[in-house]
Every structure is written in C-alpha cells, then in structure tokens.
PDB file of N, CA, C and O in Angstrom:
ATOM      1  N   MET A   1     -41.947  82.490  -6.507  1.00  0.00           N
ATOM      2  CA  MET A   1     -41.919  81.075  -6.818  1.00  0.00           C
ATOM      3  C   MET A   1     -40.511  80.641  -7.211  1.00  0.00           C
ATOM      4  O   MET A   1     -39.987  79.687  -6.635  1.00  0.00           O
ATOM      5  N   LEU A   2     -39.893  81.304  -8.161  1.00  0.00           N
ATOM      6  CA  LEU A   2     -38.542  80.969  -8.606  1.00  0.00           C
ATOM      7  C   LEU A   2     -37.536  81.189  -7.480  1.00  0.00           C
ATOM      8  O   LEU A   2     -36.594  80.414  -7.311  1.00  0.00           O
ATOM      9  N   VAL A   3     -37.750  82.257  -6.712  1.00  0.00           N
ATOM     10  CA  VAL A   3     -36.840  82.545  -5.598  1.00  0.00           C
ATOM     11  C   VAL A   3     -36.934  81.437  -4.549  1.00  0.00           C
ATOM     12  O   VAL A   3     -35.921  81.021  -3.987  1.00  0.00           O
ATOM     13  N   THR A   4     -38.133  80.972  -4.293  1.00  0.00           N
ATOM     14  CA  THR A   4     -38.320  79.901  -3.306  1.00  0.00           C
ATOM     15  C   THR A   4     -37.636  78.618  -3.768  1.00  0.00           C
ATOM     16  O   THR A   4     -36.991  77.940  -2.967  1.00  0.00           O
ATOM     17  N   VAL A   5     -37.766  78.278  -5.039  1.00  0.00           N
ATOM     18  CA  VAL A   5     -37.132  77.073  -5.574  1.00  0.00           C
ATOM     19  C   VAL A   5     -35.621  77.196  -5.493  1.00  0.00           C
ATOM     20  O   VAL A   5     -34.936  76.242  -5.126  1.00  0.00           O
ATOM     21  N   LEU A   6     -35.096  78.370  -5.835  1.00  0.00           N
ATOM     22  CA  LEU A   6     -33.658  78.560  -5.779  1.00  0.00           C
ATOM     23  C   LEU A   6     -33.141  78.614  -4.343  1.00  0.00           C
ATOM     24  O   LEU A   6     -32.041  78.134  -4.069  1.00  0.00           O
ATOM     25  N   MET A   7     -33.913  79.187  -3.427  1.00  0.00           N
ATOM     26  CA  MET A   7     -33.506  79.244  -2.027  1.00  0.00           C
ATOM     27  C   MET A   7     -33.514  77.843  -1.394  1.00  0.00           C
ATOM     28  O   MET A   7     -32.696  77.540  -0.525  1.00  0.00           O
ATOM     29  N   ASP A   8     -34.442  77.004  -1.839  1.00  0.00           N
ATOM     30  CA  ASP A   8     -34.497  75.622  -1.338  1.00  0.00           C
ATOM     31  C   ASP A   8     -33.516  74.712  -2.065  1.00  0.00           C
ATOM     32  O   ASP A   8     -33.392  73.536  -1.723  1.00  0.00           O
ATOM     33  N   LYS A   9     -32.815  75.246  -3.067  1.00  0.00           N
ATOM     34  CA  LYS A   9     -31.819  74.504  -3.858  1.00  0.00           C
ATOM     35  C   LYS A   9     -32.436  73.264  -4.483  1.00  0.00           C
ATOM     36  O   LYS A   9     -31.850  72.182  -4.468  1.00  0.00           O
ATOM     37  N   TYR A  10     -33.610  73.440  -5.023  1.00  0.00           N
ATOM     38  CA  TYR A  10     -34.370  72.397  -5.711  1.00  0.00           C
ATOM     39  C   TYR A  10     -34.726  71.238  -4.781  1.00  0.00           C
ATOM     40  O   TYR A  10     -35.073  70.155  -5.252  1.00  0.00           O
ATOM     41  N   GLY A  11     -34.647  71.449  -3.492  1.00  0.00           N
ATOM     42  CA  GLY A  11     -35.001  70.413  -2.526  1.00  0.00           C
ATOM     43  C   GLY A  11     -33.906  69.394  -2.263  1.00  0.00           C
ATOM     44  O   GLY A  11     -34.117  68.430  -1.527  1.00  0.00           O
ATOM     45  N   PHE A  12     -32.724  69.603  -2.865  1.00  0.00           N
ATOM     46  CA  PHE A  12     -31.637  68.646  -2.682  1.00  0.00           C
ATOM     47  C   PHE A  12     -31.117  68.620  -1.246  1.00  0.00           C
ATOM     48  O   PHE A  12     -30.808  67.550  -0.722  1.00  0.00           O
ATOM     49  N   ASP A  13     -31.018  69.774  -0.613  1.00  0.00           N
ATOM     50  CA  ASP A  13     -30.526  69.806   0.765  1.00  0.00           C
ATOM     51  C   ASP A  13     -31.465  69.051   1.699  1.00  0.00           C
ATOM     52  O   ASP A  13     -31.018  68.289   2.555  1.00  0.00           O
ATOM     53  N   ARG A  14     -32.753  69.264   1.532  1.00  0.00           N
ATOM     54  CA  ARG A  14     -33.720  68.578   2.380  1.00  0.00           C
ATOM     55  C   ARG A  14     -33.661  67.071   2.136  1.00  0.00           C
ATOM     56  O   ARG A  14     -33.713  66.290   3.086  1.00  0.00           O
ATOM     57  N   PHE A  15     -33.553  66.653   0.864  1.00  0.00           N
ATOM     58  CA  PHE A  15     -33.462  65.235   0.531  1.00  0.00           C
ATOM     59  C   PHE A  15     -32.174  64.625   1.079  1.00  0.00           C
ATOM     60  O   PHE A  15     -32.206  63.545   1.668  1.00  0.00           O
ATOM     61  N   ASN A  16     -31.047  65.301   0.892  1.00  0.00           N
ATOM     62  CA  ASN A  16     -29.770  64.782   1.404  1.00  0.00           C
ATOM     63  C   ASN A  16     -29.794  64.670   2.930  1.00  0.00           C
ATOM     64  O   ASN A  16     -29.291  63.698   3.492  1.00  0.00           O
ATOM     65  N   ASP A  17     -30.375  65.657   3.590  1.00  0.00           N
ATOM     66  CA  ASP A  17     -30.455  65.607   5.043  1.00  0.00           C
ATOM     67  C   ASP A  17     -31.352  64.465   5.492  1.00  0.00           C
ATOM     68  O   ASP A  17     -31.034  63.779   6.463  1.00  0.00           O
ATOM     69  N   TRP A  18     -32.456  64.251   4.809  1.00  0.00           N
ATOM     70  CA  TRP A  18     -33.376  63.185   5.185  1.00  0.00           C
ATOM     71  C   TRP A  18     -32.800  61.813   4.862  1.00  0.00           C
ATOM     72  O   TRP A  18     -32.826  60.917   5.706  1.00  0.00           O
ATOM     73  N   PHE A  19     -32.278  61.636   3.647  1.00  0.00           N
ATOM     74  CA  PHE A  19     -31.879  60.310   3.187  1.00  0.00           C
ATOM     75  C   PHE A  19     -30.494  59.911   3.700  1.00  0.00           C
ATOM     76  O   PHE A  19     -30.351  58.901   4.389  1.00  0.00           O
ATOM     77  N   PHE A  20     -29.495  60.692   3.368  1.00  0.00           N
ATOM     78  CA  PHE A  20     -28.122  60.318   3.705  1.00  0.00           C
ATOM     79  C   PHE A  20     -27.789  60.594   5.172  1.00  0.00           C
ATOM     80  O   PHE A  20     -27.361  59.693   5.894  1.00  0.00           O
ATOM     81  N   ALA A  21     -27.980  61.814   5.603  1.00  0.00           N
ATOM     82  CA  ALA A  21     -27.622  62.165   6.979  1.00  0.00           C
ATOM     83  C   ALA A  21     -28.548  61.489   7.979  1.00  0.00           C
ATOM     84  O   ALA A  21     -28.100  61.033   9.031  1.00  0.00           O
ATOM     85  N   GLY A  22     -29.831  61.421   7.660  1.00  0.00           N
ATOM     86  CA  GLY A  22     -30.766  60.766   8.569  1.00  0.00           C
ATOM     87  C   GLY A  22     -30.475  59.279   8.698  1.00  0.00           C
ATOM     88  O   GLY A  22     -30.527  58.721   9.794  1.00  0.00           O
ATOM     89  N   GLY A  23     -30.169  58.641   7.572  1.00  0.00           N
ATOM     90  CA  GLY A  23     -29.819  57.217   7.618  1.00  0.00           C
ATOM     91  C   GLY A  23     -28.535  56.976   8.390  1.00  0.00           C
ATOM     92  O   GLY A  23     -28.444  56.033   9.176  1.00  0.00           O
ATOM     93  N   ALA A  24     -27.554  57.820   8.171  1.00  0.00           N
ATOM     94  CA  ALA A  24     -26.289  57.674   8.901  1.00  0.00           C
ATOM     95  C   ALA A  24     -26.492  57.909  10.391  1.00  0.00           C
ATOM     96  O   ALA A  24     -25.894  57.217  11.216  1.00  0.00           O
ATOM     97  N   ARG A  25     -27.325  58.872  10.740  1.00  0.00           N
ATOM     98  CA  ARG A  25     -27.598  59.124  12.162  1.00  0.00           C
ATOM     99  C   ARG A  25     -28.300  57.940  12.804  1.00  0.00           C
ATOM    100  O   ARG A  25     -27.963  57.556  13.923  1.00  0.00           O
ATOM    101  N   SER A  26     -29.270  57.358  12.111  1.00  0.00           N
ATOM    102  CA  SER A  26     -29.991  56.231  12.711  1.00  0.00           C
ATOM    103  C   SER A  26     -29.088  55.004  12.853  1.00  0.00           C
ATOM    104  O   SER A  26     -29.155  54.301  13.861  1.00  0.00           O
ATOM    105  N   VAL A  27     -28.253  54.746  11.859  1.00  0.00           N
ATOM    106  CA  VAL A  27     -27.308  53.622  11.966  1.00  0.00           C
ATOM    107  C   VAL A  27     -26.317  53.888  13.094  1.00  0.00           C
ATOM    108  O   VAL A  27     -25.975  52.980  13.852  1.00  0.00           O
ATOM    109  N   GLY A  28     -25.860  55.119  13.204  1.00  0.00           N
ATOM    110  CA  GLY A  28     -24.927  55.475  14.271  1.00  0.00           C
ATOM    111  C   GLY A  28     -25.539  55.342  15.647  1.00  0.00           C
ATOM    112  O   GLY A  28     -24.893  54.846  16.571  1.00  0.00           O
ATOM    113  N   HIS A  29     -26.770  55.777  15.794  1.00  0.00           N
ATOM    114  CA  HIS A  29     -27.436  55.668  17.103  1.00  0.00           C
ATOM    115  C   HIS A  29     -27.616  54.212  17.514  1.00  0.00           C
ATOM    116  O   HIS A  29     -27.425  53.864  18.680  1.00  0.00           O
ATOM    117  N   ARG A  30     -27.984  53.363  16.559  1.00  0.00           N
ATOM    118  CA  ARG A  30     -28.174  51.953  16.890  1.00  0.00           C
ATOM    119  C   ARG A  30     -26.858  51.274  17.252  1.00  0.00           C
ATOM    120  O   ARG A  30     -26.792  50.525  18.227  1.00  0.00           O
ATOM    121  N   SER A  31     -25.803  51.534  16.467  1.00  0.00           N
ATOM    122  CA  SER A  31     -24.529  50.872  16.759  1.00  0.00           C
ATOM    123  C   SER A  31     -23.892  51.424  18.030  1.00  0.00           C
ATOM    124  O   SER A  31     -23.266  50.675  18.780  1.00  0.00           O
ATOM    125  N   VAL A  32     -24.042  52.718  18.281  1.00  0.00           N
ATOM    126  CA  VAL A  32     -23.495  53.298  19.502  1.00  0.00           C
ATOM    127  C   VAL A  32     -24.231  52.768  20.714  1.00  0.00           C
ATOM    128  O   VAL A  32     -23.620  52.533  21.757  1.00  0.00           O
ATOM    129  N   ALA A  33     -25.524  52.576  20.595  1.00  0.00           N
ATOM    130  CA  ALA A  33     -26.298  52.065  21.728  1.00  0.00           C
ATOM    131  C   ALA A  33     -25.827  50.672  22.119  1.00  0.00           C
ATOM    132  O   ALA A  33     -25.709  50.372  23.308  1.00  0.00           O
ATOM    133  N   ARG A  34     -25.556  49.817  21.138  1.00  0.00           N
ATOM    134  CA  ARG A  34     -25.088  48.467  21.442  1.00  0.00           C
ATOM    135  C   ARG A  34     -23.681  48.495  22.018  1.00  0.00           C
ATOM    136  O   ARG A  34     -23.398  47.835  23.017  1.00  0.00           O
ATOM    137  N   ARG A  35     -22.799  49.262  21.384  1.00  0.00           N
ATOM    138  CA  ARG A  35     -21.406  49.311  21.841  1.00  0.00           C
ATOM    139  C   ARG A  35     -21.289  50.033  23.169  1.00  0.00           C
ATOM    140  O   ARG A  35     -20.433  49.701  23.990  1.00  0.00           O
ATOM    141  N   ASP A  36     -22.142  51.012  23.379  1.00  0.00           N
ATOM    142  CA  ASP A  36     -22.107  51.762  24.626  1.00  0.00           C
ATOM    143  C   ASP A  36     -22.440  50.846  25.794  1.00  0.00           C
ATOM    144  O   ASP A  36     -21.804  50.917  26.846  1.00  0.00           O
ATOM    145  N   VAL A  37     -23.418  50.002  25.612  1.00  0.00           N
ATOM    146  CA  VAL A  37     -23.775  49.063  26.677  1.00  0.00           C
ATOM    147  C   VAL A  37     -22.618  48.103  26.928  1.00  0.00           C
ATOM    148  O   VAL A  37     -22.291  47.811  28.079  1.00  0.00           O
ATOM    149  N   ALA A  38     -21.998  47.610  25.861  1.00  0.00           N
ATOM    150  CA  ALA A  38     -20.897  46.658  26.028  1.00  0.00           C
ATOM    151  C   ALA A  38     -19.679  47.316  26.666  1.00  0.00           C
ATOM    152  O   ALA A  38     -19.058  46.739  27.558  1.00  0.00           O
ATOM    153  N   VAL A  39     -19.333  48.520  26.214  1.00  0.00           N
ATOM    154  CA  VAL A  39     -18.121  49.171  26.714  1.00  0.00           C
ATOM    155  C   VAL A  39     -18.342  49.739  28.107  1.00  0.00           C
ATOM    156  O   VAL A  39     -17.569  49.457  29.022  1.00  0.00           O
ATOM    157  N   ILE A  40     -19.386  50.534  28.274  1.00  0.00           N
ATOM    158  CA  ILE A  40     -19.602  51.190  29.561  1.00  0.00           C
ATOM    159  C   ILE A  40     -19.947  50.171  30.631  1.00  0.00           C
ATOM    160  O   ILE A  40     -19.332  50.161  31.697  1.00  0.00           O
ATOM    161  N   ASP A  41     -20.922  49.314  30.364  1.00  0.00           N
ATOM    162  CA  ASP A  41     -21.326  48.344  31.379  1.00  0.00           C
ATOM    163  C   ASP A  41     -20.272  47.261  31.566  1.00  0.00           C
ATOM    164  O   ASP A  41     -20.048  46.793  32.683  1.00  0.00           O
ATOM    165  N   GLY A  42     -19.634  46.869  30.489  1.00  0.00           N
ATOM    166  CA  GLY A  42     -18.660  45.788  30.599  1.00  0.00           C
ATOM    167  C   GLY A  42     -17.335  46.221  31.159  1.00  0.00           C
ATOM    168  O   GLY A  42     -16.877  45.681  32.167  1.00  0.00           O
ATOM    169  N   PHE A  43     -16.712  47.185  30.526  1.00  0.00           N
ATOM    170  CA  PHE A  43     -15.348  47.551  30.897  1.00  0.00           C
ATOM    171  C   PHE A  43     -15.298  48.511  32.075  1.00  0.00           C
ATOM    172  O   PHE A  43     -14.610  48.247  33.062  1.00  0.00           O
ATOM    173  N   VAL A  44     -16.013  49.611  31.982  1.00  0.00           N
ATOM    174  CA  VAL A  44     -15.919  50.640  33.012  1.00  0.00           C
ATOM    175  C   VAL A  44     -16.508  50.159  34.330  1.00  0.00           C
ATOM    176  O   VAL A  44     -15.858  50.257  35.371  1.00  0.00           O
ATOM    177  N   ASN A  45     -17.724  49.644  34.297  1.00  0.00           N
ATOM    178  CA  ASN A  45     -18.325  49.150  35.537  1.00  0.00           C
ATOM    179  C   ASN A  45     -17.613  47.903  36.034  1.00  0.00           C
ATOM    180  O   ASN A  45     -17.531  47.678  37.242  1.00  0.00           O
ATOM    181  N   GLY A  46     -17.101  47.093  35.124  1.00  0.00           N
ATOM    182  CA  GLY A  46     -16.343  45.908  35.533  1.00  0.00           C
ATOM    183  C   GLY A  46     -15.047  46.287  36.227  1.00  0.00           C
ATOM    184  O   GLY A  46     -14.677  45.672  37.227  1.00  0.00           O
ATOM    185  N   SER A  47     -14.357  47.289  35.711  1.00  0.00           N
ATOM    186  CA  SER A  47     -13.121  47.724  36.372  1.00  0.00           C
ATOM    187  C   SER A  47     -13.426  48.367  37.716  1.00  0.00           C
ATOM    188  O   SER A  47     -12.637  48.229  38.651  1.00  0.00           O
ATOM    189  N   ALA A  48     -14.546  49.065  37.839  1.00  0.00           N
ATOM    190  CA  ALA A  48     -14.924  49.641  39.138  1.00  0.00           C
ATOM    191  C   ALA A  48     -15.227  48.535  40.137  1.00  0.00           C
ATOM    192  O   ALA A  48     -14.857  48.639  41.306  1.00  0.00           O
ATOM    193  N   ARG A  49     -15.897  47.476  39.690  1.00  0.00           N
ATOM    194  CA  ARG A  49     -16.161  46.345  40.580  1.00  0.00           C
ATOM    195  C   ARG A  49     -14.864  45.664  41.000  1.00  0.00           C
ATOM    196  O   ARG A  49     -14.717  45.247  42.149  1.00  0.00           O
ATOM    197  N   MET A  50     -13.915  45.552  40.055  1.00  0.00           N
ATOM    198  CA  MET A  50     -12.644  44.920  40.370  1.00  0.00           C
ATOM    199  C   MET A  50     -11.860  45.745  41.397  1.00  0.00           C
ATOM    200  O   MET A  50     -11.257  45.176  42.307  1.00  0.00           O
ATOM    201  N   VAL A  51     -11.858  47.057  41.267  1.00  0.00           N
ATOM    202  CA  VAL A  51     -11.178  47.913  42.237  1.00  0.00           C
ATOM    203  C   VAL A  51     -11.837  47.783  43.600  1.00  0.00           C
ATOM    204  O   VAL A  51     -11.140  47.735  44.613  1.00  0.00           O
ATOM    205  N   GLY A  52     -13.155  47.726  43.650  1.00  0.00           N
ATOM    206  CA  GLY A  52     -13.860  47.540  44.912  1.00  0.00           C
ATOM    207  C   GLY A  52     -13.514  46.214  45.557  1.00  0.00           C
ATOM    208  O   GLY A  52     -13.317  46.150  46.770  1.00  0.00           O
ATOM    209  N   TRP A  53     -13.437  45.155  44.767  1.00  0.00           N
ATOM    210  CA  TRP A  53     -13.072  43.848  45.299  1.00  0.00           C
ATOM    211  C   TRP A  53     -11.642  43.857  45.813  1.00  0.00           C
ATOM    212  O   TRP A  53     -11.364  43.331  46.891  1.00  0.00           O
ATOM    213  N   LEU A  54     -10.725  44.460  45.038  1.00  0.00           N
ATOM    214  CA  LEU A  54      -9.321  44.532  45.453  1.00  0.00           C
ATOM    215  C   LEU A  54      -9.171  45.342  46.738  1.00  0.00           C
ATOM    216  O   LEU A  54      -8.358  44.995  47.595  1.00  0.00           O
ATOM    217  N   ALA A  55      -9.938  46.405  46.880  1.00  0.00           N
ATOM    218  CA  ALA A  55      -9.890  47.204  48.099  1.00  0.00           C
ATOM    219  C   ALA A  55     -10.407  46.411  49.290  1.00  0.00           C
ATOM    220  O   ALA A  55      -9.868  46.525  50.390  1.00  0.00           O
ATOM    221  N   SER A  56     -11.446  45.609  49.083  1.00  0.00           N
ATOM    222  CA  SER A  56     -11.962  44.813  50.201  1.00  0.00           C
ATOM    223  C   SER A  56     -10.968  43.733  50.616  1.00  0.00           C
ATOM    224  O   SER A  56     -10.878  43.402  51.798  1.00  0.00           O
ATOM    225  N   VAL A  57     -10.223  43.182  49.665  1.00  0.00           N
ATOM    226  CA  VAL A  57      -9.199  42.188  50.001  1.00  0.00           C
ATOM    227  C   VAL A  57      -8.021  42.865  50.695  1.00  0.00           C
ATOM    228  O   VAL A  57      -7.498  42.346  51.681  1.00  0.00           O
ATOM    229  N   THR A  58      -7.609  44.005  50.191  1.00  0.00           N
ATOM    230  CA  THR A  58      -6.469  44.724  50.759  1.00  0.00           C
ATOM    231  C   THR A  58      -6.775  45.226  52.162  1.00  0.00           C
ATOM    232  O   THR A  58      -5.866  45.349  52.983  1.00  0.00           O
ATOM    233  N   ARG A  59      -8.007  45.509  52.444  1.00  0.00           N
ATOM    234  CA  ARG A  59      -8.403  45.998  53.760  1.00  0.00           C
ATOM    235  C   ARG A  59      -8.014  45.022  54.858  1.00  0.00           C
ATOM    236  O   ARG A  59      -7.654  45.436  55.961  1.00  0.00           O
ATOM    237  N   TYR A  60      -8.083  43.743  54.568  1.00  0.00           N
ATOM    238  CA  TYR A  60      -7.720  42.732  55.571  1.00  0.00           C
ATOM    239  C   TYR A  60      -6.205  42.623  55.761  1.00  0.00           C
ATOM    240  O   TYR A  60      -5.741  42.154  56.800  1.00  0.00           O
ATOM    241  N   LEU A  61      -5.435  43.056  54.754  1.00  0.00           N
ATOM    242  CA  LEU A  61      -3.978  42.977  54.862  1.00  0.00           C
ATOM    243  C   LEU A  61      -3.391  44.136  55.656  1.00  0.00           C
ATOM    244  O   LEU A  61      -2.241  44.057  56.090  1.00  0.00           O
ATOM    245  N   GLN A  62      -4.136  45.191  55.853  1.00  0.00           N
ATOM    246  CA  GLN A  62      -3.628  46.362  56.555  1.00  0.00           C
ATOM    247  C   GLN A  62      -3.951  46.250  58.041  1.00  0.00           C
ATOM    248  O   GLN A  62      -5.103  46.068  58.438  1.00  0.00           O
ATOM    249  N   SER A  63      -2.900  46.364  58.849  1.00  0.00           N
ATOM    250  CA  SER A  63      -3.106  46.247  60.292  1.00  0.00           C
ATOM    251  C   SER A  63      -2.877  47.575  61.012  1.00  0.00           C
ATOM    252  O   SER A  63      -3.441  47.807  62.082  1.00  0.00           O
ATOM    253  N   GLY A  64      -2.059  48.439  60.436  1.00  0.00           N
ATOM    254  CA  GLY A  64      -1.741  49.706  61.079  1.00  0.00           C
ATOM    255  C   GLY A  64      -0.451  49.660  61.869  1.00  0.00           C
ATOM    256  O   GLY A  64       0.002  50.692  62.366  1.00  0.00           O
ATOM    257  N   PHE A  65       0.151  48.490  61.997  1.00  0.00           N
ATOM    258  CA  PHE A  65       1.402  48.356  62.730  1.00  0.00           C
ATOM    259  C   PHE A  65       2.579  48.485  61.771  1.00  0.00           C
ATOM    260  O   PHE A  65       2.613  47.837  60.725  1.00  0.00           O
ATOM    261  N   ILE A  66       3.542  49.325  62.136  1.00  0.00           N
ATOM    262  CA  ILE A  66       4.679  49.584  61.250  1.00  0.00           C
ATOM    263  C   ILE A  66       5.513  48.324  61.062  1.00  0.00           C
ATOM    264  O   ILE A  66       6.025  48.095  59.966  1.00  0.00           O
ATOM    265  N   TYR A  67       5.664  47.513  62.080  1.00  0.00           N
ATOM    266  CA  TYR A  67       6.500  46.318  61.936  1.00  0.00           C
ATOM    267  C   TYR A  67       5.884  45.319  60.961  1.00  0.00           C
ATOM    268  O   TYR A  67       6.613  44.532  60.358  1.00  0.00           O
ATOM    269  N   HIS A  68       4.567  45.327  60.792  1.00  0.00           N
ATOM    270  CA  HIS A  68       3.958  44.466  59.772  1.00  0.00           C
ATOM    271  C   HIS A  68       4.336  44.947  58.372  1.00  0.00           C
ATOM    272  O   HIS A  68       4.640  44.146  57.488  1.00  0.00           O
ATOM    273  N   TYR A  69       4.311  46.270  58.184  1.00  0.00           N
ATOM    274  CA  TYR A  69       4.672  46.820  56.873  1.00  0.00           C
ATOM    275  C   TYR A  69       6.150  46.621  56.582  1.00  0.00           C
ATOM    276  O   TYR A  69       6.516  46.323  55.445  1.00  0.00           O
ATOM    277  N   ALA A  70       7.009  46.778  57.585  1.00  0.00           N
ATOM    278  CA  ALA A  70       8.445  46.555  57.395  1.00  0.00           C
ATOM    279  C   ALA A  70       8.700  45.090  57.038  1.00  0.00           C
ATOM    280  O   ALA A  70       9.512  44.798  56.160  1.00  0.00           O
ATOM    281  N   PHE A  71       8.018  44.180  57.710  1.00  0.00           N
ATOM    282  CA  PHE A  71       8.166  42.758  57.406  1.00  0.00           C
ATOM    283  C   PHE A  71       7.714  42.460  55.972  1.00  0.00           C
ATOM    284  O   PHE A  71       8.361  41.684  55.269  1.00  0.00           O
ATOM    285  N   ALA A  72       6.621  43.066  55.541  1.00  0.00           N
ATOM    286  CA  ALA A  72       6.138  42.861  54.173  1.00  0.00           C
ATOM    287  C   ALA A  72       7.144  43.405  53.158  1.00  0.00           C
ATOM    288  O   ALA A  72       7.341  42.803  52.103  1.00  0.00           O
ATOM    289  N   MET A  73       7.788  44.549  53.469  1.00  0.00           N
ATOM    290  CA  MET A  73       8.794  45.090  52.554  1.00  0.00           C
ATOM    291  C   MET A  73      10.014  44.189  52.481  1.00  0.00           C
ATOM    292  O   MET A  73      10.571  43.998  51.401  1.00  0.00           O
ATOM    293  N   ILE A  74      10.438  43.633  53.602  1.00  0.00           N
ATOM    294  CA  ILE A  74      11.585  42.730  53.604  1.00  0.00           C
ATOM    295  C   ILE A  74      11.277  41.479  52.788  1.00  0.00           C
ATOM    296  O   ILE A  74      12.109  41.027  52.001  1.00  0.00           O
ATOM    297  N   ILE A  75      10.089  40.921  52.975  1.00  0.00           N
ATOM    298  CA  ILE A  75       9.686  39.751  52.189  1.00  0.00           C
ATOM    299  C   ILE A  75       9.650  40.102  50.700  1.00  0.00           C
ATOM    300  O   ILE A  75      10.088  39.310  49.865  1.00  0.00           O
ATOM    301  N   GLY A  76       9.133  41.279  50.368  1.00  0.00           N
ATOM    302  CA  GLY A  76       9.081  41.707  48.972  1.00  0.00           C
ATOM    303  C   GLY A  76      10.454  41.865  48.363  1.00  0.00           C
ATOM    304  O   GLY A  76      10.672  41.482  47.214  1.00  0.00           O
ATOM    305  N   ILE A  77      11.392  42.429  49.124  1.00  0.00           N
ATOM    306  CA  ILE A  77      12.766  42.582  48.627  1.00  0.00           C
ATOM    307  C   ILE A  77      13.412  41.224  48.421  1.00  0.00           C
ATOM    308  O   ILE A  77      14.108  41.011  47.428  1.00  0.00           O
ATOM    309  N   LEU A  78      13.188  40.301  49.352  1.00  0.00           N
ATOM    310  CA  LEU A  78      13.738  38.951  49.200  1.00  0.00           C
ATOM    311  C   LEU A  78      13.167  38.255  47.974  1.00  0.00           C
ATOM    312  O   LEU A  78      13.906  37.585  47.252  1.00  0.00           O
ATOM    313  N   VAL A  79      11.874  38.397  47.724  1.00  0.00           N
ATOM    314  CA  VAL A  79      11.258  37.802  46.534  1.00  0.00           C
ATOM    315  C   VAL A  79      11.829  38.424  45.270  1.00  0.00           C
ATOM    316  O   VAL A  79      12.117  37.722  44.301  1.00  0.00           O
ATOM    317  N   LEU A  80      11.993  39.751  45.281  1.00  0.00           N
ATOM    318  CA  LEU A  80      12.543  40.446  44.124  1.00  0.00           C
ATOM    319  C   LEU A  80      13.981  40.023  43.840  1.00  0.00           C
ATOM    320  O   LEU A  80      14.340  39.781  42.688  1.00  0.00           O
ATOM    321  N   LEU A  81      14.806  39.933  44.887  1.00  0.00           N
ATOM    322  CA  LEU A  81      16.195  39.505  44.700  1.00  0.00           C
ATOM    323  C   LEU A  81      16.265  38.058  44.230  1.00  0.00           C
ATOM    324  O   LEU A  81      17.133  37.706  43.431  1.00  0.00           O
ATOM    325  N   THR A  82      15.367  37.226  44.715  1.00  0.00           N
ATOM    326  CA  THR A  82      15.337  35.834  44.265  1.00  0.00           C
ATOM    327  C   THR A  82      14.986  35.754  42.784  1.00  0.00           C
ATOM    328  O   THR A  82      15.562  34.955  42.045  1.00  0.00           O
ATOM    329  N   MET A  83      14.048  36.578  42.358  1.00  0.00           N
ATOM    330  CA  MET A  83      13.644  36.572  40.941  1.00  0.00           C
ATOM    331  C   MET A  83      14.770  37.093  40.051  1.00  0.00           C
ATOM    332  O   MET A  83      14.947  36.613  38.931  1.00  0.00           O
ATOM    333  N   VAL A  84      15.526  38.065  40.540  1.00  0.00           N
ATOM    334  CA  VAL A  84      16.585  38.665  39.727  1.00  0.00           C
ATOM    335  C   VAL A  84      17.755  37.705  39.585  1.00  0.00           C
ATOM    336  O   VAL A  84      18.318  37.571  38.498  1.00  0.00           O
ATOM    337  N   PHE A  85      18.125  37.042  40.663  1.00  0.00           N
ATOM    338  CA  PHE A  85      19.330  36.228  40.628  1.00  0.00           C
ATOM    339  C   PHE A  85      19.098  34.774  40.262  1.00  0.00           C
ATOM    340  O   PHE A  85      20.061  34.011  40.181  1.00  0.00           O
ATOM    341  N   LEU A  86      17.879  34.366  40.042  1.00  0.00           N
ATOM    342  CA  LEU A  86      17.647  32.988  39.592  1.00  0.00           C
ATOM    343  C   LEU A  86      17.291  32.916  38.151  1.00  0.00           C
ATOM    344  O   LEU A  86      17.067  31.827  37.623  1.00  0.00           O
TER     345      LEU A  86
END
C-alpha cells in the first residue's frame, strides 16, 4: 500500500498530466487546427495555384523559335537600360 502510494507519487503526476498537459494539448490541437487550415490551404495551396496560373500564361509566350527569344532579350535589355539611365 505505502509502496504503491509512493510509486504513484501521491497521484500528482497523473493529475498534472490530466489537468495541465491535457489542457495544453487540447488548446494546442484546437489552435493548430484553425491555423493549419489558414496556412496550408491559404498560403501553400494558394501559391501552388499561382504557379499553375503563371505557367499557363507563360506557355503562350513560348514559341520555340530562337529569334523570338533573342528579340525578347533585346527588349528586356532596352527596358533595363532605360530604367537605369532615367
């Protein structure tokens, strides 16, 4: 009897685990569930959708002809030089 009481540490460990740790776990699970939906669904899936949209737009700009890409680079250099010197 005395050994059991001493081994259980007067029940303090069980009470602390139930009251403090259990309460903290439940609060953590609820707040993580809300934030997880906002962060994962909002930011991560939103950025994946944005990359997909950007890829679909960029697909129309690619022709496969080298002279189109050279022309785009020349236009880009002219825009860059205009921005630097104005």
